[in-house]
The first five atom37 places (N, CA, C, CB, O) and aatype in JSON, in Angstrom:
{
  "aatype": [12, 11, 9, 4, 13, 14, 9, 7, 6, 3, 18, 15, 16, 3, 15, 1, 9, 10, 6, 8, 10, 7, 15, 0, 14, 9, 10, 12, 19, 19, 3, 16, 3, 16, 7, 0, 15, 19, 15, 13, 2, 2, 1, 9, 11, 15, 3, 7, 8, 5, 4, 19, 14, 13, 11, 0, 10, 1, 7, 12, 15, 9, 3, 0, 0, 19, 0, 3, 15, 9, 4, 3, 11, 0, 10, 2, 9, 10, 16, 3, 2, 7, 19, 0, 19, 13, 9, 1, 14, 15, 0, 16, 9, 15, 7, 16, 10, 16, 4, 14, 7, 1, 1],
  "atom_mask": [
    [1, 1, 1, 1, 1],
    [1, 1, 1, 1, 1],
    [1, 1, 1, 1, 1],
    [1, 1, 1, 1, 1],
    [1, 1, 1, 1, 1],
    [1, 1, 1, 1, 1],
    [1, 1, 1, 1, 1],
    [1, 1, 1, 0, 1],
    [1, 1, 1, 1, 1],
    [1, 1, 1, 1, 1],
    [1, 1, 1, 1, 1],
    [1, 1, 1, 1, 1],
    [1, 1, 1, 1, 1],
    [1, 1, 1, 1, 1],
    [1, 1, 1, 1, 1],
    [1, 1, 1, 1, 1],
    [1, 1, 1, 1, 1],
    [1, 1, 1, 1, 1],
    [1, 1, 1, 1, 1],
    [1, 1, 1, 1, 1],
    [1, 1, 1, 1, 1],
    [1, 1, 1, 0, 1],
    [1, 1, 1, 1, 1],
    [1, 1, 1, 1, 1],
    [1, 1, 1, 1, 1],
    [1, 1, 1, 1, 1],
    [1, 1, 1, 1, 1],
    [1, 1, 1, 1, 1],
    [1, 1, 1, 1, 1],
    [1, 1, 1, 1, 1],
    [1, 1, 1, 1, 1],
    [1, 1, 1, 1, 1],
    [1, 1, 1, 1, 1],
    [1, 1, 1, 1, 1],
    [1, 1, 1, 0, 1],
    [1, 1, 1, 1, 1],
    [1, 1, 1, 1, 1],
    [1, 1, 1, 1, 1],
    [1, 1, 1, 1, 1],
    [1, 1, 1, 1, 1],
    [1, 1, 1, 1, 1],
    [1, 1, 1, 1, 1],
    [1, 1, 1, 1, 1],
    [1, 1, 1, 1, 1],
    [1, 1, 1, 1, 1],
    [1, 1, 1, 1, 1],
    [1, 1, 1, 1, 1],
    [1, 1, 1, 0, 1],
    [1, 1, 1, 1, 1],
    [1, 1, 1, 1, 1],
    [1, 1, 1, 1, 1],
    [1, 1, 1, 1, 1],
    [1, 1, 1, 1, 1],
    [1, 1, 1, 1, 1],
    [1, 1, 1, 1, 1],
    [1, 1, 1, 1, 1],
    [1, 1, 1, 1, 1],
    [1, 1, 1, 1, 1],
    [1, 1, 1, 0, 1],
    [1, 1, 1, 1, 1],
    [1, 1, 1, 1, 1],
    [1, 1, 1, 1, 1],
    [1, 1, 1, 1, 1],
    [1, 1, 1, 1, 1],
    [1, 1, 1, 1, 1],
    [1, 1, 1, 1, 1],
    [1, 1, 1, 1, 1],
    [1, 1, 1, 1, 1],
    [1, 1, 1, 1, 1],
    [1, 1, 1, 1, 1],
    [1, 1, 1, 1, 1],
    [1, 1, 1, 1, 1],
    [1, 1, 1, 1, 1],
    [1, 1, 1, 1, 1],
    [1, 1, 1, 1, 1],
    [1, 1, 1, 1, 1],
    [1, 1, 1, 1, 1],
    [1, 1, 1, 1, 1],
    [1, 1, 1, 1, 1],
    [1, 1, 1, 1, 1],
    [1, 1, 1, 1, 1],
    [1, 1, 1, 0, 1],
    [1, 1, 1, 1, 1],
    [1, 1, 1, 1, 1],
    [1, 1, 1, 1, 1],
    [1, 1, 1, 1, 1],
    [1, 1, 1, 1, 1],
    [1, 1, 1, 1, 1],
    [1, 1, 1, 1, 1],
    [1, 1, 1, 1, 1],
    [1, 1, 1, 1, 1],
    [1, 1, 1, 1, 1],
    [1, 1, 1, 1, 1],
    [1, 1, 1, 1, 1],
    [1, 1, 1, 0, 1],
    [1, 1, 1, 1, 1],
    [1, 1, 1, 1, 1],
    [1, 1, 1, 1, 1],
    [1, 1, 1, 1, 1],
    [1, 1, 1, 1, 1],
    [1, 1, 1, 0, 1],
    [1, 1, 1, 1, 1],
    [1, 1, 1, 1, 1]
  ],
  "atom_positions": [
    [[228.07, 142.22, 149.04], [228.47, 143.61, 149.0], [228.75, 144.07, 150.43], [227.38, 144.48, 148.32], [227.97, 143.79, 151.34]],
    [[229.84, 144.79, 150.61], [230.19, 145.35, 151.92], [229.86, 146.84, 151.92], [231.71, 145.1, 152.27], [230.38, 147.61, 151.11]],
    [[228.98, 147.23, 152.85], [228.5, 148.61, 152.92], [228.9, 149.21, 154.25], [226.97, 148.68, 152.72], [228.71, 148.6, 155.3]],
    [[229.45, 150.42, 154.21], [229.9, 151.13, 155.4], [228.83, 152.15, 155.83], [231.25, 151.85, 155.14], [228.3, 152.9, 155.01]],
    [[228.52, 152.16, 157.13], [227.53, 153.07, 157.7], [228.13, 153.84, 158.87], [226.28, 152.29, 158.16], [228.84, 153.24, 159.68]],
    [[227.88, 155.15, 158.99], [228.3, 155.91, 160.16], [227.24, 155.77, 161.26], [228.53, 157.43, 159.8], [226.07, 156.05, 161.03]],
    [[227.66, 155.33, 162.44], [226.71, 155.14, 163.54], [227.23, 155.77, 164.83], [226.43, 153.64, 163.76], [228.42, 156.05, 164.96]],
    [[226.33, 155.97, 165.77], [226.71, 156.54, 167.07], [226.87, 155.49, 168.13], [0.0, 0.0, 0.0], [227.75, 155.58, 168.98]],
    [[226.01, 154.47, 168.1], [226.06, 153.37, 169.04], [225.84, 152.07, 168.28], [225.0, 153.53, 170.17], [225.07, 152.04, 167.32]],
    [[226.52, 151.01, 168.7], [226.47, 149.75, 167.99], [225.33, 148.87, 168.51], [227.81, 149.01, 168.11], [225.43, 148.26, 169.58]],
    [[224.26, 148.84, 167.74], [223.13, 147.94, 168.0], [222.97, 147.0, 166.81], [221.82, 148.75, 168.27], [221.85, 146.69, 166.4]],
    [[224.07, 146.55, 166.27], [224.1, 145.73, 165.07], [223.31, 146.44, 163.97], [223.52, 144.3, 165.35], [223.44, 147.65, 163.81]],
    [[222.49, 145.72, 163.22], [221.78, 146.38, 162.12], [220.6, 147.22, 162.59], [221.29, 145.35, 161.15], [219.94, 147.86, 161.77]],
    [[220.33, 147.24, 163.89], [219.32, 148.15, 164.43], [219.92, 149.52, 164.75], [218.69, 147.55, 165.7], [219.22, 150.42, 165.22]],
    [[221.2, 149.69, 164.49], [221.88, 150.96, 164.74], [221.29, 152.06, 163.88], [223.4, 150.84, 164.48], [220.94, 151.84, 162.72]],
    [[221.19, 153.26, 164.46], [220.74, 154.42, 163.71], [221.91, 154.97, 162.91], [220.15, 155.52, 164.67], [223.03, 155.09, 163.42]],
    [[221.65, 155.31, 161.67], [222.67, 155.87, 160.79], [222.79, 157.36, 161.09], [222.33, 155.63, 159.29], [221.79, 158.08, 161.08]],
    [[224.0, 157.82, 161.35], [224.23, 159.24, 161.6], [224.38, 159.98, 160.28], [225.49, 159.44, 162.47], [224.56, 159.39, 159.22]],
    [[224.3, 161.29, 160.39], [224.29, 162.13, 159.19], [225.61, 162.13, 158.43], [223.95, 163.54, 159.58], [225.61, 162.02, 157.21]],
    [[226.73, 162.26, 159.14], [228.01, 162.5, 158.48], [228.97, 161.34, 158.66], [228.64, 163.77, 159.01], [229.21, 160.89, 159.78]],
    [[229.5, 160.85, 157.57], [230.42, 159.72, 157.58], [231.68, 160.02, 158.38], [230.79, 159.32, 156.16], [232.12, 159.2, 159.2]],
    [[232.27, 161.18, 158.16], [233.55, 161.48, 158.78], [233.52, 161.73, 160.27], [0.0, 0.0, 0.0], [234.48, 161.43, 160.97]],
    [[232.41, 162.29, 160.79], [232.38, 162.64, 162.21], [231.66, 161.62, 163.08], [231.73, 163.97, 162.38], [231.55, 161.84, 164.29]],
    [[231.18, 160.54, 162.53], [230.53, 159.5, 163.32], [231.56, 158.82, 164.23], [229.83, 158.46, 162.4], [232.67, 158.55, 163.78]],
    [[231.21, 158.54, 165.47], [232.17, 157.89, 166.37], [232.47, 156.44, 166.0], [231.66, 157.94, 167.77], [233.51, 155.9, 166.36]],
    [[231.54, 155.81, 165.27], [231.7, 154.39, 164.9], [231.34, 154.21, 163.43], [230.81, 153.47, 165.81], [230.39, 154.82, 162.94]],
    [[232.09, 153.39, 162.75], [231.74, 152.96, 161.39], [231.41, 151.48, 161.45], [232.9, 153.26, 160.37], [232.16, 150.7, 162.03]],
    [[230.29, 151.09, 160.84], [229.92, 149.69, 160.78], [229.93, 149.25, 159.33], [228.53, 149.43, 161.43], [229.39, 149.93, 158.45]],
    [[230.54, 148.1, 159.08], [230.54, 147.52, 157.74], [229.68, 146.26, 157.8], [232.01, 147.2, 157.24], [229.92, 145.36, 158.6]],
    [[228.68, 146.23, 156.92], [227.77, 145.08, 156.83], [228.02, 144.38, 155.51], [226.28, 145.53, 156.96], [228.03, 145.0, 154.45]],
    [[228.21, 143.07, 155.59], [228.35, 142.25, 154.39], [226.96, 141.72, 154.05], [229.39, 141.06, 154.61], [226.44, 140.86, 154.76]],
    [[226.36, 142.22, 152.99], [225.0, 141.83, 152.64], [224.92, 140.39, 152.13], [224.45, 142.77, 151.59], [223.83, 139.81, 152.11]],
    [[226.03, 139.81, 151.73], [226.03, 138.42, 151.26], [225.96, 137.44, 152.43], [227.28, 138.14, 150.42], [225.29, 136.41, 152.34]],
    [[226.65, 137.77, 153.53], [226.7, 136.85, 154.67], [225.86, 137.31, 155.86], [228.13, 136.67, 155.11], [225.52, 136.51, 156.73]],
    [[225.53, 138.59, 155.9], [224.81, 139.16, 157.04], [225.73, 139.55, 158.18], [0.0, 0.0, 0.0], [225.28, 140.1, 159.19]],
    [[227.02, 139.29, 158.04], [227.98, 139.63, 159.09], [228.19, 141.14, 159.15], [229.32, 138.9, 158.86], [228.11, 141.83, 158.13]],
    [[228.47, 141.63, 160.35], [228.78, 143.05, 160.51], [229.96, 143.2, 161.47], [227.54, 143.83, 161.03], [230.16, 142.39, 162.37]],
    [[230.72, 144.25, 161.25], [231.85, 144.57, 162.11], [231.88, 146.08, 162.26], [233.21, 144.01, 161.54], [231.62, 146.81, 161.31]],
    [[232.2, 146.55, 163.47], [232.25, 147.99, 163.69], [233.65, 148.41, 164.11], [231.22, 148.42, 164.75], [234.4, 147.64, 164.7]],
    [[233.97, 149.68, 163.8], [235.3, 150.23, 164.05], [235.18, 151.59, 164.72], [236.11, 150.34, 162.75], [234.29, 152.37, 164.38]],
    [[236.05, 151.86, 165.66], [236.15, 153.19, 166.26], [236.58, 154.16, 165.17], [237.15, 153.21, 167.47], [237.54, 153.89, 164.44]],
    [[235.9, 155.28, 165.05], [236.2, 156.28, 164.01], [236.83, 157.52, 164.61], [234.93, 156.66, 163.24], [236.67, 158.62, 164.07]],
    [[237.53, 157.38, 165.68], [238.15, 158.54, 166.33], [239.66, 158.52, 166.2], [237.77, 158.59, 167.8], [240.38, 158.86, 167.14]],
    [[240.14, 158.13, 165.05], [241.58, 158.14, 164.79], [241.94, 159.53, 164.29], [241.99, 157.04, 163.74], [241.4, 160.0, 163.29]],
    [[242.86, 160.2, 164.99], [243.24, 161.55, 164.59], [244.5, 161.5, 163.74], [243.46, 162.46, 165.83], [245.45, 160.76, 164.03]],
    [[244.49, 162.3, 162.69], [245.63, 162.32, 161.79], [245.64, 163.62, 161.02], [245.58, 161.12, 160.82], [244.59, 164.14, 160.64]],
    [[246.8, 164.14, 160.79], [246.97, 165.32, 159.95], [246.08, 166.49, 160.36], [246.68, 164.96, 158.53], [245.64, 167.26, 159.5]],
    [[245.82, 166.64, 161.65], [245.03, 167.75, 162.13], [243.53, 167.59, 161.95], [0.0, 0.0, 0.0], [242.78, 168.48, 162.33]],
    [[243.07, 166.49, 161.38], [241.64, 166.26, 161.19], [241.07, 165.55, 162.41], [241.38, 165.43, 159.91], [241.78, 164.8, 163.09]],
    [[239.81, 165.79, 162.68], [239.16, 165.15, 163.83], [239.15, 163.64, 163.69], [237.73, 165.67, 163.98], [239.43, 162.92, 164.65]],
    [[238.83, 163.16, 162.53], [238.8, 161.73, 162.31], [239.1, 161.41, 160.86], [237.43, 161.15, 162.72], [238.9, 162.23, 159.96]],
    [[239.57, 160.23, 160.65], [239.95, 159.8, 159.31], [239.29, 158.44, 159.08], [241.52, 159.73, 159.13], [239.88, 157.41, 159.42]],
    [[238.07, 158.42, 158.5], [237.35, 157.15, 158.4], [238.07, 156.07, 157.61], [236.03, 157.39, 157.77], [237.88, 154.89, 157.88]],
    [[238.9, 156.45, 156.66], [239.59, 155.44, 155.87], [240.63, 154.71, 156.7], [240.25, 156.07, 154.64], [240.87, 153.52, 156.49]],
    [[241.24, 155.4, 157.66], [242.17, 154.74, 158.57], [241.4, 153.88, 159.57], [243.05, 155.77, 159.31], [241.88, 152.81, 159.96]],
    [[240.22, 154.33, 159.97], [239.41, 153.56, 160.92], [239.0, 152.22, 160.33], [238.17, 154.36, 161.32], [238.85, 151.24, 161.07]],
    [[238.81, 152.16, 159.04], [238.4, 150.91, 158.39], [239.54, 149.9, 158.29], [237.86, 151.19, 157.0], [239.32, 148.75, 157.9]],
    [[240.74, 150.32, 158.65], [241.9, 149.44, 158.71], [242.13, 148.65, 157.43], [241.73, 148.47, 159.85], [242.47, 147.47, 157.45]],
    [[241.96, 149.34, 156.3], [242.24, 148.7, 155.03], [241.16, 147.74, 154.54], [0.0, 0.0, 0.0], [241.34, 147.06, 153.54]],
    [[240.03, 147.68, 155.26], [238.95, 146.8, 154.82], [238.4, 147.27, 153.49], [237.82, 146.74, 155.88], [238.19, 148.46, 153.28]],
    [[238.17, 146.36, 152.61], [237.61, 146.67, 151.3], [236.1, 146.84, 151.44], [237.95, 145.57, 150.27], [235.42, 145.96, 151.98]],
    [[235.57, 147.97, 150.96], [234.13, 148.18, 150.98], [233.65, 148.49, 149.56], [233.74, 149.33, 151.96], [234.41, 149.0, 148.73]],
    [[232.39, 148.18, 149.31], [231.8, 148.42, 148.0], [230.97, 149.7, 147.96], [230.95, 147.25, 147.59], [230.81, 150.31, 146.91]],
    [[230.44, 150.09, 149.13], [229.56, 151.25, 149.19], [229.6, 151.88, 150.57], [228.12, 150.86, 148.83], [229.99, 151.24, 151.54]],
    [[229.19, 153.15, 150.63], [229.06, 153.87, 151.89], [227.72, 154.59, 151.86], [230.25, 154.87, 152.12], [227.27, 155.05, 150.81]],
    [[227.08, 154.69, 153.03], [225.78, 155.35, 153.14], [225.88, 156.44, 154.18], [224.66, 154.34, 153.5], [226.35, 156.2, 155.29]],
    [[225.44, 157.65, 153.84], [225.44, 158.77, 154.78], [224.55, 159.87, 154.21], [226.89, 159.3, 155.04], [224.13, 159.8, 153.05]],
    [[224.26, 160.87, 155.01], [223.54, 162.04, 154.52], [224.51, 163.12, 154.05], [222.63, 162.6, 155.61], [224.18, 163.94, 153.19]],
    [[225.7, 163.1, 154.63], [226.66, 164.16, 154.36], [228.06, 163.57, 154.28], [226.59, 165.26, 155.44], [228.43, 162.7, 155.07]],
    [[228.83, 164.05, 153.32], [230.21, 163.6, 153.17], [230.98, 164.75, 152.52], [230.3, 162.28, 152.3], [230.5, 165.39, 151.59]],
    [[232.19, 165.01, 153.01], [232.97, 166.1, 152.45], [233.48, 165.72, 151.06], [234.16, 166.46, 153.39], [233.57, 164.55, 150.72]],
    [[233.81, 166.73, 150.29], [234.27, 166.5, 148.92], [235.51, 165.62, 148.86], [234.56, 167.82, 148.24], [235.62, 164.75, 148.0]],
    [[236.44, 165.83, 149.79], [237.68, 165.05, 149.79], [237.37, 163.56, 150.0], [238.65, 165.56, 150.87], [237.89, 162.71, 149.28]],
    [[236.54, 163.26, 150.99], [236.18, 161.87, 151.27], [235.4, 161.26, 150.11], [235.36, 161.78, 152.57], [235.63, 160.11, 149.74]],
    [[234.49, 162.03, 149.55], [233.71, 161.55, 148.41], [234.63, 161.2, 147.24], [232.68, 162.61, 147.98], [234.47, 160.16, 146.61]],
    [[235.58, 162.07, 146.96], [236.52, 161.82, 145.86], [237.38, 160.6, 146.12], [237.4, 163.03, 145.64], [237.62, 159.8, 145.21]],
    [[237.86, 160.44, 147.35], [238.69, 159.28, 147.67], [237.88, 158.0, 147.5], [239.24, 159.38, 149.12], [238.37, 157.03, 146.92]],
    [[236.65, 158.0, 148.0], [235.81, 156.81, 147.89], [235.52, 156.48, 146.43], [234.5, 157.0, 148.65], [235.74, 155.35, 145.99]],
    [[235.04, 157.45, 145.69], [234.66, 157.17, 144.3], [235.88, 156.83, 143.44], [233.92, 158.37, 143.71], [235.79, 156.01, 142.53]],
    [[237.02, 157.47, 143.72], [238.25, 157.13, 142.98], [238.69, 155.7, 143.24], [239.37, 158.1, 143.37], [239.42, 155.11, 142.43]],
    [[238.25, 155.13, 144.37], [238.6, 153.75, 144.71], [237.46, 152.79, 144.43], [238.99, 153.66, 146.18], [237.44, 151.66, 144.94]],
    [[236.5, 153.22, 143.62], [235.42, 152.34, 143.2], [234.33, 152.1, 144.22], [0.0, 0.0, 0.0], [233.55, 151.16, 144.08]],
    [[234.26, 152.95, 145.24], [233.23, 152.81, 146.28], [232.05, 153.7, 145.93], [233.8, 153.17, 147.69], [232.21, 154.9, 145.75]],
    [[230.87, 153.1, 145.82], [229.65, 153.86, 145.56], [229.2, 154.56, 146.84], [228.51, 152.95, 145.02], [229.32, 153.99, 147.93]],
    [[228.7, 155.77, 146.72], [228.24, 156.54, 147.88], [226.76, 156.84, 147.7], [229.06, 157.86, 148.07], [226.34, 157.36, 146.66]],
    [[225.97, 156.52, 148.73], [224.52, 156.69, 148.67], [224.02, 157.53, 149.84], [223.82, 155.33, 148.65], [224.59, 157.49, 150.93]],
    [[222.96, 158.28, 149.6], [222.27, 159.0, 150.67], [221.37, 157.99, 151.37], [221.45, 160.23, 150.12], [220.7, 157.19, 150.72]],
    [[221.34, 158.04, 152.69], [220.57, 157.04, 153.44], [219.07, 157.17, 153.17], [220.84, 157.17, 154.93], [218.51, 158.26, 153.28]],
    [[218.42, 156.05, 152.83], [216.98, 156.08, 152.61], [216.17, 155.82, 153.87], [216.61, 155.08, 151.56], [214.95, 155.98, 153.86]],
    [[216.83, 155.4, 154.96], [216.13, 155.06, 156.2], [217.01, 155.47, 157.37], [215.8, 153.53, 156.27], [218.21, 155.68, 157.22]],
    [[216.41, 155.6, 158.55], [217.15, 156.01, 159.73], [218.04, 154.91, 160.3], [216.19, 156.48, 160.8], [218.99, 155.2, 161.02]],
    [[217.73, 153.65, 159.98], [218.5, 152.53, 160.54], [219.16, 151.72, 159.43], [217.59, 151.63, 161.39], [218.78, 151.8, 158.26]],
    [[220.15, 150.95, 159.83], [220.83, 150.09, 158.87], [219.86, 149.05, 158.32], [222.05, 149.4, 159.52], [219.8, 148.84, 157.11]],
    [[219.1, 148.39, 159.21], [218.17, 147.36, 158.74], [217.13, 147.95, 157.8], [217.47, 146.68, 159.92], [216.77, 147.31, 156.81]],
    [[216.63, 149.15, 158.09], [215.67, 149.8, 157.2], [216.27, 150.13, 155.85], [0.0, 0.0, 0.0], [215.59, 150.02, 154.82]],
    [[217.52, 150.52, 155.85], [218.21, 150.83, 154.59], [218.44, 149.56, 153.77], [219.55, 151.54, 154.87], [218.27, 149.57, 152.55]],
    [[218.82, 148.49, 154.44], [219.09, 147.23, 153.74], [217.84, 146.59, 153.17], [219.78, 146.27, 154.66], [217.93, 145.8, 152.23]],
    [[216.69, 146.92, 153.71], [215.44, 146.3, 153.25], [214.57, 147.28, 152.46], [214.66, 145.76, 154.43], [213.43, 146.96, 152.13]],
    [[215.1, 148.47, 152.16], [214.28, 149.46, 151.45], [213.98, 148.99, 150.03], [215.0, 150.83, 151.42], [214.77, 148.28, 149.42]],
    [[212.82, 149.4, 149.5], [212.48, 149.02, 148.13], [213.55, 149.52, 147.15], [211.1, 149.59, 147.73], [214.09, 150.61, 147.32]],
    [[213.83, 148.73, 146.17], [214.81, 149.11, 145.17], [216.19, 148.55, 145.44], [0.0, 0.0, 0.0], [217.03, 148.54, 144.54]],
    [[216.45, 148.06, 146.66], [217.74, 147.44, 146.96], [217.76, 146.04, 146.38], [218.01, 147.41, 148.49], [216.79, 145.29, 146.5]],
    [[218.85, 145.7, 145.77], [218.98, 144.36, 145.16], [219.77, 143.46, 146.04], [219.63, 144.43, 143.79], [219.98, 142.29, 145.7]]
  ]
}
């Protein structure tokens, strides 16, 4: 499963998850099957918006996104494309990936 996380600084899976998906300076995608991670600059400006996370992902296919806050438009785009959206259960990516209840 490929999961997208909004982060401020890239410390691999020790990165702290930021509150809002759209305004995070970096998006990290972690592949839970392989353990691989890749991060993307999230400061692409388009259509008058501060950032456009879907363009920052450069067409990468993701299965889920984790954040505390997401705008309705982004939520609708993600869910319409089959991406599950979750509220972060931990402050870090590694804590979220190892939280009880994760399969």
